[in-house]
C-alpha positions in Angstrom: -12.6 24.4 -9.8 -11.9 21.1 -8.1 -9.6 18.6 -9.7 -11.4 15.5 -11.0 -10.9 12.6 -8.6 -8.1 10.3 -9.4 -9.4 7.0 -10.9 -7.3 4.8 -8.6 -9.5 5.9 -5.7 -12.4 3.9 -7.2 -10.3 1.0 -8.3 -10.8 -2.2 -6.4 -7.9 -3.1 -4.1 -8.5 -6.7 -5.3 -7.4 -5.6 -8.8 -4.1 -4.1 -7.7 -3.2 -6.5 -5.0 -2.2 -9.4 -7.4 0.0 -6.9 -9.2 1.8 -6.1 -6.0 2.3 -9.8 -5.3 3.6 -10.4 -8.9 6.0 -7.5 -8.7 7.4 -8.8 -5.4 7.6 -12.5 -6.6 9.5 -11.4 -9.8 12.2 -10.2 -7.4 12.1 -13.4 -5.3 10.0 -12.0 -2.5 6.9 -13.7 -1.3 3.1 -13.0 -1.1 3.5 -13.4 2.7 6.0 -10.5 2.7 3.6 -8.4 0.6 0.8 -9.2 3.1 3.1 -8.4 6.0 4.0 -4.9 4.7 0.3 -4.1 3.7 -0.9 -5.3 7.1 1.8 -3.3 8.9 0.8 -0.1 7.0 -3.0 -0.5 7.4 -3.5 -2.4 10.6 -5.5 -5.1 8.9 -4.9 -8.7 9.9 -4.8 -11.2 7.1 -8.5 -12.1 7.5 -9.5 -8.4 7.3 -7.4 -7.8 4.3 -8.8 -11.0 2.6 -12.4 -9.7 3.3 -11.5 -6.4 1.5 -10.3 -8.4 -1.5 -13.4 -10.6 -1.5 -15.7 -7.6 -1.2 -13.8 -5.9 -4.1 -13.7 -2.7 -2.1 -12.1 0.3 -3.8 -9.0 2.0 -2.4 -11.2 4.7 -0.8 -13.1 2.0 1.2 -10.0 -0.1 1.8 -8.3 2.8 3.6 -11.5 4.2 5.2 -12.1 0.8 6.8 -8.4 0.2 7.7 -8.1 -0.4 11.5 -5.2 2.1 11.9 -2.3 3.4 9.9 1.0 2.4 11.5 2.4 5.2 13.7 5.6 5.1 11.7 4.1 5.9 8.3 5.7 9.3 8.6 9.1 7.6 8.2 8.2 6.4 4.7 10.0 8.8 2.4 11.2 8.7 -1.1 10.0 8.6 -4.7 7.4 6.3 -6.2 6.2 6.8 -9.8 8.3 10.0 -10.0 6.5 11.5 -7.0 7.9 12.2 -3.5 5.5 10.3 -1.2 5.9 12.8 1.6 4.9 15.7 -0.7 1.6 14.1 -1.9 -1.2 16.5 -0.7 -4.2 14.3 -1.0 -4.4 12.1 2.2 -5.9 9.1 0.3 -3.3 9.3 -2.5 -0.5 9.6 0.1 -1.7 6.3 1.7 -1.8 4.6 -1.7 1.7 5.9 -2.5 2.9 4.6 0.9 1.7 1.2 0.0 3.3 1.5 -3.5 6.6 2.5 -1.8 6.6 -0.4 0.6 6.0 -2.9 -2.2 8.7 -1.2 -4.2 11.2 -1.5 -1.4 10.3 -5.1 -1.0 10.9 -5.7 -4.8 14.2 -3.9 -4.6 15.4 -6.4 -2.0 15.3 -4.1 1.0 15.3 -6.0 4.4 11.9 -6.3 6.0 13.1 -4.7 9.2 14.0 -1.6 7.2 10.7 -1.6 5.2 8.7 -1.9 8.4 10.7 1.1 9.8 11.9 -0.9 12.9 
């Protein structure tokens, strides 16, 4: 028996993106910083990411069309929503958790250099 697919996979990135921005802005971070960490993770440029938002692509499509995950994603470790990101089995869910983790770190005031694993 296969597990039913997680509903976030079919959720439009455009619905979650404003929540990422709001979360960061509540902690005095900027939309530009959110864009920077998402683009770093996915390889999208701003125009490409904007197209994903305008087309209301779901997370599956968003990551399937992402130019290239950053080579340092393996350095993203830690807990998000009570789950260790490096232990998430499903490849798509792991990518979504990576993005959650980066936005979390931004909201927690971590320096961009550290978030971008430089």
